[in-house]
C-alpha positions in Angstrom: 98.0 103.1 110.2 97.4 100.1 108.3 94.0 99.3 110.7 91.8 101.3 110.1 92.7 101.4 106.2 91.4 104.3 104.7 90.6 103.2 101.2 88.8 105.4 99.5 91.2 107.2 98.3 92.9 104.4 96.5 89.6 103.8 94.6 89.6 107.3 93.8 92.7 107.0 92.6 92.7 104.0 90.2 89.1 104.9 89.0 90.7 108.2 88.0 93.6 106.5 85.9 92.4 103.3 85.6 96.0 101.3 87.2 97.1 100.1 90.7 100.8 99.1 91.2 100.3 97.8 94.8 104.5 97.9 96.4 105.0 97.0 99.9 108.3 95.1 101.4 106.1 91.5 102.9 105.9 88.2 101.1 104.2 88.6 97.7 101.4 86.0 99.4 99.3 86.6 102.1 100.3 90.0 103.0 99.3 93.9 103.3 99.8 94.4 99.6 97.6 91.3 98.6 95.0 92.2 100.5 95.0 95.9 99.1 95.1 94.4 95.3 92.3 92.7 96.2 90.3 95.0 97.4 90.7 97.3 94.3 89.8 94.3 92.1 86.7 93.5 93.7 85.6 97.6 93.4 86.6 99.0 91.2 86.8 95.8 88.8 84.9 98.2 86.1 87.5 101.4 86.2 90.6 99.1 86.2 92.7 99.4 82.4 95.3 97.2 83.8 95.7 94.4 86.3 95.9 94.9 89.5 100.4 94.7 89.9 102.7 94.1 92.5 105.7 94.7 94.2 107.4 93.5 97.0 109.3 91.0 98.5 110.0 87.2 97.1 108.0 83.7 98.3 110.8 82.6 100.1 112.1 83.1 103.9 113.4 86.4 104.6 117.1 86.4 103.7 119.9 87.2 106.4 120.7 91.0 105.9 123.3 91.2 104.1 122.2 90.3 101.8 118.0 91.7 102.4 118.2 94.4 99.8 118.4 92.1 96.7 115.8 91.0 98.2 113.9 94.2 98.7 111.5 95.8 96.4 113.6 98.1 94.1 112.6 101.3 92.3 114.2 99.8 88.9 111.1 96.8 89.6 108.7 99.5 91.3 109.6 101.4 88.0 109.5 98.4 85.8 105.6 97.6 87.2 104.4 101.0 86.7 105.7 100.9 82.9 103.9 97.6 82.4 100.8 99.3 83.7 100.6 102.0 81.4 101.4 100.2 78.8 98.9 97.1 78.8 
């Protein structure tokens, strides 16, 4: 569930790896992913070795169903963000 969201495992992972990539299907701004990224930055700031990255839908109106696959996060976008976080 998203509420309440158990952030302790997330913080443990970030402290162990020094990195975080948040993936969600909603818009980039004002979503759950933004809240998770903010919480990670707030609670794990000194453990981070790279910026918290978000992979999500674009900040545009939700598209028609026949083209939503172009709007939603893809495996390639997620892997690009992971590569960017590791290479930082």
